[in-house]
mmCIF file of the N, C-alpha and C atoms, coordinates in Angstrom:
data_MODEL
# 
_entry.id   MODEL 
# 
loop_
_atom_site.group_PDB 
_atom_site.id 
_atom_site.type_symbol 
_atom_site.label_atom_id 
_atom_site.label_alt_id 
_atom_site.label_comp_id 
_atom_site.label_asym_id 
_atom_site.label_entity_id 
_atom_site.label_seq_id 
_atom_site.pdbx_PDB_ins_code 
_atom_site.Cartn_x 
_atom_site.Cartn_y 
_atom_site.Cartn_z 
_atom_site.occupancy 
_atom_site.B_iso_or_equiv 
_atom_site.pdbx_formal_charge 
_atom_site.auth_seq_id 
_atom_site.auth_comp_id 
_atom_site.auth_asym_id 
_atom_site.auth_atom_id 
_atom_site.pdbx_PDB_model_num 
ATOM 1   N N  . MET A 1 1  ? 92.849 -146.811 10.880 1.00 0.00 ? 1  MET A N  1 
ATOM 2   C CA . MET A 1 1  ? 91.598 -146.537 11.461 1.00 0.00 ? 1  MET A CA 1 
ATOM 3   C C  . MET A 1 1  ? 90.355 -147.077 10.786 1.00 0.00 ? 1  MET A C  1 
ATOM 4   N N  . LYS A 1 2  ? 90.472 -147.076 9.446  1.00 0.00 ? 2  LYS A N  1 
ATOM 5   C CA . LYS A 1 2  ? 89.409 -147.593 8.648  1.00 0.00 ? 2  LYS A CA 1 
ATOM 6   C C  . LYS A 1 2  ? 89.081 -149.032 8.921  1.00 0.00 ? 2  LYS A C  1 
ATOM 7   N N  . GLU A 1 3  ? 90.028 -149.913 9.037  1.00 0.00 ? 3  GLU A N  1 
ATOM 8   C CA . GLU A 1 3  ? 89.963 -151.272 9.407  1.00 0.00 ? 3  GLU A CA 1 
ATOM 9   C C  . GLU A 1 3  ? 89.312 -151.573 10.733 1.00 0.00 ? 3  GLU A C  1 
ATOM 10  N N  . LYS A 1 4  ? 89.728 -150.630 11.725 1.00 0.00 ? 4  LYS A N  1 
ATOM 11  C CA . LYS A 1 4  ? 89.188 -150.756 13.089 1.00 0.00 ? 4  LYS A CA 1 
ATOM 12  C C  . LYS A 1 4  ? 87.698 -150.460 13.036 1.00 0.00 ? 4  LYS A C  1 
ATOM 13  N N  . ILE A 1 5  ? 87.280 -149.469 12.300 1.00 0.00 ? 5  ILE A N  1 
ATOM 14  C CA . ILE A 1 5  ? 85.826 -149.091 12.239 1.00 0.00 ? 5  ILE A CA 1 
ATOM 15  C C  . ILE A 1 5  ? 85.136 -150.162 11.513 1.00 0.00 ? 5  ILE A C  1 
ATOM 16  N N  . ILE A 1 6  ? 85.635 -150.774 10.442 1.00 0.00 ? 6  ILE A N  1 
ATOM 17  C CA . ILE A 1 6  ? 84.934 -151.827 9.776  1.00 0.00 ? 6  ILE A CA 1 
ATOM 18  C C  . ILE A 1 6  ? 84.722 -153.056 10.673 1.00 0.00 ? 6  ILE A C  1 
ATOM 19  N N  . ASP A 1 7  ? 85.984 -153.311 11.358 1.00 0.00 ? 7  ASP A N  1 
ATOM 20  C CA . ASP A 1 7  ? 85.819 -154.499 12.274 1.00 0.00 ? 7  ASP A CA 1 
ATOM 21  C C  . ASP A 1 7  ? 84.817 -154.339 13.399 1.00 0.00 ? 7  ASP A C  1 
ATOM 22  N N  . LEU A 1 8  ? 84.744 -153.063 13.867 1.00 0.00 ? 8  LEU A N  1 
ATOM 23  C CA . LEU A 1 8  ? 83.775 -152.750 15.006 1.00 0.00 ? 8  LEU A CA 1 
ATOM 24  C C  . LEU A 1 8  ? 82.393 -152.898 14.485 1.00 0.00 ? 8  LEU A C  1 
ATOM 25  N N  . ILE A 1 9  ? 81.977 -152.467 13.307 1.00 0.00 ? 9  ILE A N  1 
ATOM 26  C CA . ILE A 1 9  ? 80.722 -152.519 12.676 1.00 0.00 ? 9  ILE A CA 1 
ATOM 27  C C  . ILE A 1 9  ? 80.386 -154.151 12.395 1.00 0.00 ? 9  ILE A C  1 
ATOM 28  N N  . THR A 1 10 ? 81.378 -154.791 11.926 1.00 0.00 ? 10 THR A N  1 
ATOM 29  C CA . THR A 1 10 ? 81.139 -156.241 11.705 1.00 0.00 ? 10 THR A CA 1 
ATOM 30  C C  . THR A 1 10 ? 80.851 -156.949 12.989 1.00 0.00 ? 10 THR A C  1 
ATOM 31  N N  . GLU A 1 11 ? 81.537 -156.502 13.927 1.00 0.00 ? 11 GLU A N  1 
ATOM 32  C CA . GLU A 1 11 ? 81.208 -157.244 15.372 1.00 0.00 ? 11 GLU A CA 1 
ATOM 33  C C  . GLU A 1 11 ? 79.811 -156.898 15.927 1.00 0.00 ? 11 GLU A C  1 
ATOM 34  N N  . ILE A 1 12 ? 79.526 -155.718 15.769 1.00 0.00 ? 12 ILE A N  1 
ATOM 35  C CA . ILE A 1 12 ? 78.202 -155.243 16.307 1.00 0.00 ? 12 ILE A CA 1 
ATOM 36  C C  . ILE A 1 12 ? 77.146 -155.908 15.506 1.00 0.00 ? 12 ILE A C  1 
ATOM 37  N N  . LEU A 1 13 ? 77.184 -155.899 14.205 1.00 0.00 ? 13 LEU A N  1 
ATOM 38  C CA . LEU A 1 13 ? 76.213 -156.513 13.342 1.00 0.00 ? 13 LEU A CA 1 
ATOM 39  C C  . LEU A 1 13 ? 76.106 -158.081 13.474 1.00 0.00 ? 13 LEU A C  1 
ATOM 40  N N  . ARG A 1 14 ? 77.256 -158.593 13.984 1.00 0.00 ? 14 ARG A N  1 
ATOM 41  C CA . ARG A 1 14 ? 77.320 -160.058 14.039 1.00 0.00 ? 14 ARG A CA 1 
ATOM 42  C C  . ARG A 1 14 ? 77.148 -160.727 12.549 1.00 0.00 ? 14 ARG A C  1 
ATOM 43  N N  . VAL A 1 15 ? 77.940 -160.165 11.711 1.00 0.00 ? 15 VAL A N  1 
ATOM 44  C CA . VAL A 1 15 ? 77.910 -160.740 10.368 1.00 0.00 ? 15 VAL A CA 1 
ATOM 45  C C  . VAL A 1 15 ? 79.344 -161.272 10.084 1.00 0.00 ? 15 VAL A C  1 
ATOM 46  N N  . PRO A 1 16 ? 79.446 -162.150 9.018  1.00 0.00 ? 16 PRO A N  1 
ATOM 47  C CA . PRO A 1 16 ? 80.899 -162.753 8.774  1.00 0.00 ? 16 PRO A CA 1 
ATOM 48  C C  . PRO A 1 16 ? 81.855 -161.663 8.366  1.00 0.00 ? 16 PRO A C  1 
ATOM 49  N N  . GLU A 1 17 ? 83.058 -161.989 8.753  1.00 0.00 ? 17 GLU A N  1 
ATOM 50  C CA . GLU A 1 17 ? 84.163 -161.102 8.325  1.00 0.00 ? 17 GLU A CA 1 
ATOM 51  C C  . GLU A 1 17 ? 84.115 -160.871 6.804  1.00 0.00 ? 17 GLU A C  1 
ATOM 52  N N  . GLY A 1 18 ? 84.369 -159.814 6.332  1.00 0.00 ? 18 GLY A N  1 
ATOM 53  C CA . GLY A 1 18 ? 84.334 -159.421 4.865  1.00 0.00 ? 18 GLY A CA 1 
ATOM 54  C C  . GLY A 1 18 ? 82.970 -158.986 4.350  1.00 0.00 ? 18 GLY A C  1 
ATOM 55  N N  . THR A 1 19 ? 81.878 -159.136 5.191  1.00 0.00 ? 19 THR A N  1 
ATOM 56  C CA . THR A 1 19 ? 80.532 -158.710 4.758  1.00 0.00 ? 19 THR A CA 1 
ATOM 57  C C  . THR A 1 19 ? 80.493 -157.185 4.682  1.00 0.00 ? 19 THR A C  1 
ATOM 58  N N  . VAL A 1 20 ? 81.072 -156.506 5.651  1.00 0.00 ? 20 VAL A N  1 
ATOM 59  C CA . VAL A 1 20 ? 81.101 -155.020 5.677  1.00 0.00 ? 20 VAL A CA 1 
ATOM 60  C C  . VAL A 1 20 ? 82.348 -154.511 5.023  1.00 0.00 ? 20 VAL A C  1 
ATOM 61  N N  . THR A 1 21 ? 82.045 -153.719 4.119  1.00 0.00 ? 21 THR A N  1 
ATOM 62  C CA . THR A 1 21 ? 83.165 -152.984 3.408  1.00 0.00 ? 21 THR A CA 1 
ATOM 63  C C  . THR A 1 21 ? 83.010 -151.389 3.514  1.00 0.00 ? 21 THR A C  1 
ATOM 64  N N  . GLU A 1 22 ? 83.855 -150.722 2.869  1.00 0.00 ? 22 GLU A N  1 
ATOM 65  C CA . GLU A 1 22 ? 83.763 -149.277 2.810  1.00 0.00 ? 22 GLU A CA 1 
ATOM 66  C C  . GLU A 1 22 ? 82.529 -148.768 2.011  1.00 0.00 ? 22 GLU A C  1 
ATOM 67  N N  . ASN A 1 23 ? 81.943 -149.730 1.230  1.00 0.00 ? 23 ASN A N  1 
ATOM 68  C CA . ASN A 1 23 ? 80.751 -149.325 0.423  1.00 0.00 ? 23 ASN A CA 1 
ATOM 69  C C  . ASN A 1 23 ? 79.458 -149.886 0.948  1.00 0.00 ? 23 ASN A C  1 
ATOM 70  N N  . THR A 1 24 ? 79.439 -150.519 2.098  1.00 0.00 ? 24 THR A N  1 
ATOM 71  C CA . THR A 1 24 ? 78.202 -151.092 2.650  1.00 0.00 ? 24 THR A CA 1 
ATOM 72  C C  . THR A 1 24 ? 77.385 -150.056 3.172  1.00 0.00 ? 24 THR A C  1 
ATOM 73  N N  . ARG A 1 25 ? 76.076 -150.075 2.821  1.00 0.00 ? 25 ARG A N  1 
ATOM 74  C CA . ARG A 1 25 ? 75.051 -149.102 3.294  1.00 0.00 ? 25 ARG A CA 1 
ATOM 75  C C  . ARG A 1 25 ? 74.109 -149.877 4.300  1.00 0.00 ? 25 ARG A C  1 
ATOM 76  N N  . MET A 1 26 ? 73.381 -149.104 5.099  1.00 0.00 ? 26 MET A N  1 
ATOM 77  C CA . MET A 1 26 ? 72.438 -149.690 5.974  1.00 0.00 ? 26 MET A CA 1 
ATOM 78  C C  . MET A 1 26 ? 71.411 -150.707 5.328  1.00 0.00 ? 26 MET A C  1 
ATOM 79  N N  . GLU A 1 27 ? 70.857 -150.249 4.182  1.00 0.00 ? 27 GLU A N  1 
ATOM 80  C CA . GLU A 1 27 ? 69.959 -151.106 3.507  1.00 0.00 ? 27 GLU A CA 1 
ATOM 81  C C  . GLU A 1 27 ? 70.504 -152.301 2.935  1.00 0.00 ? 27 GLU A C  1 
ATOM 82  N N  . ASP A 1 28 ? 71.782 -152.469 2.873  1.00 0.00 ? 28 ASP A N  1 
ATOM 83  C CA . ASP A 1 28 ? 72.407 -153.574 2.340  1.00 0.00 ? 28 ASP A CA 1 
ATOM 84  C C  . ASP A 1 28 ? 72.369 -154.878 3.369  1.00 0.00 ? 28 ASP A C  1 
ATOM 85  N N  . LEU A 1 29 ? 72.252 -154.523 4.637  1.00 0.00 ? 29 LEU A N  1 
ATOM 86  C CA . LEU A 1 29 ? 72.243 -155.608 5.700  1.00 0.00 ? 29 LEU A CA 1 
ATOM 87  C C  . LEU A 1 29 ? 71.054 -155.613 6.582  1.00 0.00 ? 29 LEU A C  1 
ATOM 88  N N  . GLU A 1 30 ? 70.187 -156.549 6.684  1.00 0.00 ? 30 GLU A N  1 
ATOM 89  C CA . GLU A 1 30 ? 69.076 -156.492 7.554  1.00 0.00 ? 30 GLU A CA 1 
ATOM 90  C C  . GLU A 1 30 ? 69.451 -156.395 9.014  1.00 0.00 ? 30 GLU A C  1 
ATOM 91  N N  . GLU A 1 31 ? 70.639 -156.709 9.315  1.00 0.00 ? 31 GLU A N  1 
ATOM 92  C CA . GLU A 1 31 ? 71.162 -156.653 10.744 1.00 0.00 ? 31 GLU A CA 1 
ATOM 93  C C  . GLU A 1 31 ? 71.294 -155.200 11.073 1.00 0.00 ? 31 GLU A C  1 
ATOM 94  N N  . TRP A 1 32 ? 71.531 -154.331 10.131 1.00 0.00 ? 32 TRP A N  1 
ATOM 95  C CA . TRP A 1 32 ? 71.882 -152.848 10.358 1.00 0.00 ? 32 TRP A CA 1 
ATOM 96  C C  . TRP A 1 32 ? 70.620 -152.138 10.438 1.00 0.00 ? 32 TRP A C  1 
ATOM 97  N N  . ASP A 1 33 ? 69.906 -152.169 11.662 1.00 0.00 ? 33 ASP A N  1 
ATOM 98  C CA . ASP A 1 33 ? 68.715 -151.404 11.772 1.00 0.00 ? 33 ASP A CA 1 
ATOM 99  C C  . ASP A 1 33 ? 69.020 -150.064 12.785 1.00 0.00 ? 33 ASP A C  1 
ATOM 100 N N  . SER A 1 34 ? 68.074 -149.423 13.135 1.00 0.00 ? 34 SER A N  1 
ATOM 101 C CA . SER A 1 34 ? 68.368 -148.154 13.941 1.00 0.00 ? 34 SER A CA 1 
ATOM 102 C C  . SER A 1 34 ? 68.921 -148.499 15.376 1.00 0.00 ? 34 SER A C  1 
ATOM 103 N N  . LEU A 1 35 ? 68.580 -149.653 15.930 1.00 0.00 ? 35 LEU A N  1 
ATOM 104 C CA . LEU A 1 35 ? 69.199 -150.007 17.152 1.00 0.00 ? 35 LEU A CA 1 
ATOM 105 C C  . LEU A 1 35 ? 70.724 -150.293 16.953 1.00 0.00 ? 35 LEU A C  1 
ATOM 106 N N  . ALA A 1 36 ? 71.051 -151.000 15.851 1.00 0.00 ? 36 ALA A N  1 
ATOM 107 C CA . ALA A 1 36 ? 72.414 -151.284 15.563 1.00 0.00 ? 36 ALA A CA 1 
ATOM 108 C C  . ALA A 1 36 ? 73.208 -150.038 15.297 1.00 0.00 ? 36 ALA A C  1 
ATOM 109 N N  . GLN A 1 37 ? 72.491 -149.017 14.663 1.00 0.00 ? 37 GLN A N  1 
ATOM 110 C CA . GLN A 1 37 ? 73.187 -147.696 14.324 1.00 0.00 ? 37 GLN A CA 1 
ATOM 111 C C  . GLN A 1 37 ? 73.465 -146.951 15.700 1.00 0.00 ? 37 GLN A C  1 
ATOM 112 N N  . VAL A 1 38 ? 72.572 -147.076 16.657 1.00 0.00 ? 38 VAL A N  1 
ATOM 113 C CA . VAL A 1 38 ? 72.907 -146.463 17.909 1.00 0.00 ? 38 VAL A CA 1 
ATOM 114 C C  . VAL A 1 38 ? 74.040 -147.256 18.618 1.00 0.00 ? 38 VAL A C  1 
ATOM 115 N N  . LEU A 1 39 ? 74.016 -148.505 18.499 1.00 0.00 ? 39 LEU A N  1 
ATOM 116 C CA . LEU A 1 39 ? 75.219 -149.297 19.176 1.00 0.00 ? 39 LEU A CA 1 
ATOM 117 C C  . LEU A 1 39 ? 76.509 -148.878 18.476 1.00 0.00 ? 39 LEU A C  1 
ATOM 118 N N  . ILE A 1 40 ? 76.529 -148.817 17.130 1.00 0.00 ? 40 ILE A N  1 
ATOM 119 C CA . ILE A 1 40 ? 77.875 -148.464 16.352 1.00 0.00 ? 40 ILE A CA 1 
ATOM 120 C C  . ILE A 1 40 ? 78.268 -147.143 16.832 1.00 0.00 ? 40 ILE A C  1 
ATOM 121 N N  . ILE A 1 41 ? 77.390 -146.065 16.876 1.00 0.00 ? 41 ILE A N  1 
ATOM 122 C CA . ILE A 1 41 ? 77.882 -144.776 17.271 1.00 0.00 ? 41 ILE A CA 1 
ATOM 123 C C  . ILE A 1 41 ? 78.404 -144.709 18.700 1.00 0.00 ? 41 ILE A C  1 
ATOM 124 N N  . GLY A 1 42 ? 77.727 -145.481 19.662 1.00 0.00 ? 42 GLY A N  1 
ATOM 125 C CA . GLY A 1 42 ? 78.037 -145.531 20.970 1.00 0.00 ? 42 GLY A CA 1 
ATOM 126 C C  . GLY A 1 42 ? 79.499 -146.230 21.108 1.00 0.00 ? 42 GLY A C  1 
ATOM 127 N N  . GLU A 1 43 ? 79.714 -147.324 20.374 1.00 0.00 ? 43 GLU A N  1 
ATOM 128 C CA . GLU A 1 43 ? 80.914 -148.005 20.465 1.00 0.00 ? 43 GLU A CA 1 
ATOM 129 C C  . GLU A 1 43 ? 82.073 -147.192 19.766 1.00 0.00 ? 43 GLU A C  1 
ATOM 130 N N  . LEU A 1 44 ? 81.821 -146.513 18.752 1.00 0.00 ? 44 LEU A N  1 
ATOM 131 C CA . LEU A 1 44 ? 82.789 -145.625 18.228 1.00 0.00 ? 44 LEU A CA 1 
ATOM 132 C C  . LEU A 1 44 ? 83.283 -144.675 19.138 1.00 0.00 ? 44 LEU A C  1 
ATOM 133 N N  . GLU A 1 45 ? 82.529 -144.185 20.034 1.00 0.00 ? 45 GLU A N  1 
ATOM 134 C CA . GLU A 1 45 ? 82.973 -143.136 20.973 1.00 0.00 ? 45 GLU A CA 1 
ATOM 135 C C  . GLU A 1 45 ? 83.743 -143.932 22.144 1.00 0.00 ? 45 GLU A C  1 
ATOM 136 N N  . SER A 1 46 ? 83.110 -144.896 22.608 1.00 0.00 ? 46 SER A N  1 
ATOM 137 C CA . SER A 1 46 ? 83.797 -145.622 23.908 1.00 0.00 ? 46 SER A CA 1 
ATOM 138 C C  . SER A 1 46 ? 85.073 -146.328 23.419 1.00 0.00 ? 46 SER A C  1 
ATOM 139 N N  . ARG A 1 47 ? 85.099 -146.952 22.313 1.00 0.00 ? 47 ARG A N  1 
ATOM 140 C CA . ARG A 1 47 ? 86.246 -147.762 21.963 1.00 0.00 ? 47 ARG A CA 1 
ATOM 141 C C  . ARG A 1 47 ? 87.292 -146.968 21.217 1.00 0.00 ? 47 ARG A C  1 
ATOM 142 N N  . LEU A 1 48 ? 86.912 -146.032 20.346 1.00 0.00 ? 48 LEU A N  1 
ATOM 143 C CA . LEU A 1 48 ? 87.831 -145.446 19.419 1.00 0.00 ? 48 LEU A CA 1 
ATOM 144 C C  . LEU A 1 48 ? 87.979 -143.855 19.596 1.00 0.00 ? 48 LEU A C  1 
ATOM 145 N N  . GLY A 1 49 ? 87.078 -143.354 20.561 1.00 0.00 ? 49 GLY A N  1 
ATOM 146 C CA . GLY A 1 49 ? 87.163 -141.941 20.863 1.00 0.00 ? 49 GLY A CA 1 
ATOM 147 C C  . GLY A 1 49 ? 86.560 -141.074 19.781 1.00 0.00 ? 49 GLY A C  1 
ATOM 148 N N  . ILE A 1 50 ? 85.902 -141.617 18.880 1.00 0.00 ? 50 ILE A N  1 
ATOM 149 C CA . ILE A 1 50 ? 85.226 -140.895 17.792 1.00 0.00 ? 50 ILE A CA 1 
ATOM 150 C C  . ILE A 1 50 ? 83.822 -140.424 18.187 1.00 0.00 ? 50 ILE A C  1 
ATOM 151 N N  . VAL A 1 51 ? 83.649 -139.174 18.278 1.00 0.00 ? 51 VAL A N  1 
ATOM 152 C CA . VAL A 1 51 ? 82.442 -138.596 18.712 1.00 0.00 ? 51 VAL A CA 1 
ATOM 153 C C  . VAL A 1 51 ? 81.667 -138.085 17.502 1.00 0.00 ? 51 VAL A C  1 
ATOM 154 N N  . ILE A 1 52 ? 80.436 -138.498 17.349 1.00 0.00 ? 52 ILE A N  1 
ATOM 155 C CA . ILE A 1 52 ? 79.668 -138.119 16.179 1.00 0.00 ? 52 ILE A CA 1 
ATOM 156 C C  . ILE A 1 52 ? 78.361 -137.508 16.833 1.00 0.00 ? 52 ILE A C  1 
ATOM 157 N N  . PRO A 1 53 ? 78.023 -136.306 16.677 1.00 0.00 ? 53 PRO A N  1 
ATOM 158 C CA . PRO A 1 53 ? 76.812 -135.750 17.282 1.00 0.00 ? 53 PRO A CA 1 
ATOM 159 C C  . PRO A 1 53 ? 75.574 -136.362 16.688 1.00 0.00 ? 53 PRO A C  1 
ATOM 160 N N  . LEU A 1 54 ? 74.582 -136.399 17.523 1.00 0.00 ? 54 LEU A N  1 
ATOM 161 C CA . LEU A 1 54 ? 73.193 -137.095 17.232 1.00 0.00 ? 54 LEU A CA 1 
ATOM 162 C C  . LEU A 1 54 ? 72.741 -136.573 15.825 1.00 0.00 ? 54 LEU A C  1 
ATOM 163 N N  . GLU A 1 55 ? 72.772 -135.332 15.652 1.00 0.00 ? 55 GLU A N  1 
ATOM 164 C CA . GLU A 1 55 ? 72.104 -134.738 14.435 1.00 0.00 ? 55 GLU A CA 1 
ATOM 165 C C  . GLU A 1 55 ? 72.951 -135.185 13.237 1.00 0.00 ? 55 GLU A C  1 
ATOM 166 N N  . GLU A 1 56 ? 74.199 -135.487 13.301 1.00 0.00 ? 56 GLU A N  1 
ATOM 167 C CA . GLU A 1 56 ? 74.978 -136.062 12.148 1.00 0.00 ? 56 GLU A CA 1 
ATOM 168 C C  . GLU A 1 56 ? 74.728 -137.558 12.047 1.00 0.00 ? 56 GLU A C  1 
ATOM 169 N N  . ALA A 1 57 ? 74.692 -138.236 13.225 1.00 0.00 ? 57 ALA A N  1 
ATOM 170 C CA . ALA A 1 57 ? 74.561 -139.703 13.271 1.00 0.00 ? 57 ALA A CA 1 
ATOM 171 C C  . ALA A 1 57 ? 73.216 -140.100 12.620 1.00 0.00 ? 57 ALA A C  1 
ATOM 172 N N  . VAL A 1 58 ? 72.176 -139.373 12.646 1.00 0.00 ? 58 VAL A N  1 
ATOM 173 C CA . VAL A 1 58 ? 70.874 -139.751 12.028 1.00 0.00 ? 58 VAL A CA 1 
ATOM 174 C C  . VAL A 1 58 ? 70.916 -139.563 10.376 1.00 0.00 ? 58 VAL A C  1 
ATOM 175 N N  . GLU A 1 59 ? 71.905 -138.768 10.035 1.00 0.00 ? 59 GLU A N  1 
ATOM 176 C CA . GLU A 1 59 ? 72.051 -138.632 8.533  1.00 0.00 ? 59 GLU A CA 1 
ATOM 177 C C  . GLU A 1 59 ? 72.854 -139.664 7.860  1.00 0.00 ? 59 GLU A C  1 
ATOM 178 N N  . MET A 1 60 ? 73.674 -140.489 8.680  1.00 0.00 ? 60 MET A N  1 
ATOM 179 C CA . MET A 1 60 ? 74.480 -141.381 8.128  1.00 0.00 ? 60 MET A CA 1 
ATOM 180 C C  . MET A 1 60 ? 73.775 -142.631 7.758  1.00 0.00 ? 60 MET A C  1 
ATOM 181 N N  . THR A 1 61 ? 74.172 -143.043 6.582  1.00 0.00 ? 61 THR A N  1 
ATOM 182 C CA . THR A 1 61 ? 73.480 -144.250 5.913  1.00 0.00 ? 61 THR A CA 1 
ATOM 183 C C  . THR A 1 61 ? 74.401 -145.432 5.557  1.00 0.00 ? 61 THR A C  1 
ATOM 184 N N  . GLY A 1 62 ? 75.691 -145.268 5.892  1.00 0.00 ? 62 GLY A N  1 
ATOM 185 C CA . GLY A 1 62 ? 76.624 -146.233 5.579  1.00 0.00 ? 62 GLY A CA 1 
ATOM 186 C C  . GLY A 1 62 ? 77.934 -146.209 6.092  1.00 0.00 ? 62 GLY A C  1 
ATOM 187 N N  . VAL A 1 63 ? 78.769 -147.121 5.773  1.00 0.00 ? 63 VAL A N  1 
ATOM 188 C CA . VAL A 1 63 ? 80.191 -147.155 6.294  1.00 0.00 ? 63 VAL A CA 1 
ATOM 189 C C  . VAL A 1 63 ? 80.965 -145.931 5.763  1.00 0.00 ? 63 VAL A C  1 
ATOM 190 N N  . ALA A 1 64 ? 80.719 -145.518 4.538  1.00 0.00 ? 64 ALA A N  1 
ATOM 191 C CA . ALA A 1 64 ? 81.447 -144.346 3.958  1.00 0.00 ? 64 ALA A CA 1 
ATOM 192 C C  . ALA A 1 64 ? 81.126 -143.053 4.753  1.00 0.00 ? 64 ALA A C  1 
ATOM 193 N N  . ASP A 1 65 ? 79.904 -142.893 5.188  1.00 0.00 ? 65 ASP A N  1 
ATOM 194 C CA . ASP A 1 65 ? 79.539 -141.752 5.951  1.00 0.00 ? 65 ASP A CA 1 
ATOM 195 C C  . ASP A 1 65 ? 80.303 -141.805 7.332  1.00 0.00 ? 65 ASP A C  1 
ATOM 196 N N  . ILE A 1 66 ? 80.320 -142.875 7.963  1.00 0.00 ? 66 ILE A N  1 
ATOM 197 C CA . ILE A 1 66 ? 81.010 -143.070 9.195  1.00 0.00 ? 66 ILE A CA 1 
ATOM 198 C C  . ILE A 1 66 ? 82.548 -142.883 9.078  1.00 0.00 ? 66 ILE A C  1 
ATOM 199 N N  . LEU A 1 67 ? 83.097 -143.410 8.092  1.00 0.00 ? 67 LEU A N  1 
ATOM 200 C CA . LEU A 1 67 ? 84.549 -143.119 7.840  1.00 0.00 ? 67 LEU A CA 1 
ATOM 201 C C  . LEU A 1 67 ? 84.816 -141.621 7.535  1.00 0.00 ? 67 LEU A C  1 
ATOM 202 N N  . GLU A 1 68 ? 83.979 -141.000 6.766  1.00 0.00 ? 68 GLU A N  1 
ATOM 203 C CA . GLU A 1 68 ? 84.055 -139.592 6.535  1.00 0.00 ? 68 GLU A CA 1 
ATOM 204 C C  . GLU A 1 68 ? 84.025 -138.732 7.866  1.00 0.00 ? 68 GLU A C  1 
ATOM 205 N N  . LYS A 1 69 ? 83.024 -139.126 8.705  1.00 0.00 ? 69 LYS A N  1 
ATOM 206 C CA . LYS A 1 69 ? 82.988 -138.386 9.995  1.00 0.00 ? 69 LYS A CA 1 
ATOM 207 C C  . LYS A 1 69 ? 84.255 -138.533 10.873 1.00 0.00 ? 69 LYS A C  1 
ATOM 208 N N  . ALA A 1 70 ? 84.766 -139.785 10.828 1.00 0.00 ? 70 ALA A N  1 
ATOM 209 C CA . ALA A 1 70 ? 85.981 -140.235 11.617 1.00 0.00 ? 70 ALA A CA 1 
ATOM 210 C C  . ALA A 1 70 ? 87.109 -139.351 11.162 1.00 0.00 ? 70 ALA A C  1 
ATOM 211 N N  . ALA A 1 71 ? 87.250 -139.351 9.876  1.00 0.00 ? 71 ALA A N  1 
ATOM 212 C CA . ALA A 1 71 ? 88.421 -138.680 9.256  1.00 0.00 ? 71 ALA A CA 1 
ATOM 213 C C  . ALA A 1 71 ? 88.331 -137.157 9.343  1.00 0.00 ? 71 ALA A C  1 
ATOM 214 N N  . SER A 1 72 ? 87.133 -136.645 9.577  1.00 0.00 ? 72 SER A N  1 
ATOM 215 C CA . SER A 1 72 ? 86.991 -135.167 9.687  1.00 0.00 ? 72 SER A CA 1 
ATOM 216 C C  . SER A 1 72 ? 87.513 -134.559 11.014 1.00 0.00 ? 72 SER A C  1 
ATOM 217 N N  . GLY A 1 73 ? 88.067 -135.518 11.819 1.00 0.00 ? 73 GLY A N  1 
ATOM 218 C CA . GLY A 1 73 ? 88.591 -134.997 13.168 1.00 0.00 ? 73 GLY A CA 1 
ATOM 219 C C  . GLY A 1 73 ? 87.653 -134.886 14.242 1.00 0.00 ? 73 GLY A C  1 
ATOM 220 N N  . ARG A 1 74 ? 86.528 -135.394 14.012 1.00 0.00 ? 74 ARG A N  1 
ATOM 221 C CA . ARG A 1 74 ? 85.557 -135.444 15.223 1.00 0.00 ? 74 ARG A CA 1 
ATOM 222 C C  . ARG A 1 74 ? 85.901 -136.370 16.179 1.00 0.00 ? 74 ARG A C  1 
ATOM 223 N N  . THR A 1 75 ? 86.930 -136.117 16.995 1.00 0.00 ? 75 THR A N  1 
ATOM 224 C CA . THR A 1 75 ? 87.350 -137.042 18.065 1.00 0.00 ? 75 THR A CA 1 
ATOM 225 C C  . THR A 1 75 ? 87.466 -136.358 19.358 1.00 0.00 ? 75 THR A C  1 
ATOM 226 N N  . GLU A 1 76 ? 87.528 -137.069 20.398 1.00 0.00 ? 76 GLU A N  1 
ATOM 227 C CA . GLU A 1 76 ? 87.733 -136.588 21.709 1.00 0.00 ? 76 GLU A CA 1 
ATOM 228 C C  . GLU A 1 76 ? 89.045 -135.866 21.878 1.00 0.00 ? 76 GLU A C  1 
# 
């Protein structure tokens, strides 16, 4: 699942493969702005069934946060 999430983020941000890692944070990539964050959260739900409540989504600042939420069982 981790690779699927990283691939999804890479696709949405339109950055070269390998740019996004488990340690990538929003501030590391200028492409990762608030709009991209909304797109990532939406695509996680529609493509992978990972539901992240808005109040938790706004607190996430990087890939590690997203992976943690996905691993915590917050799925449909």
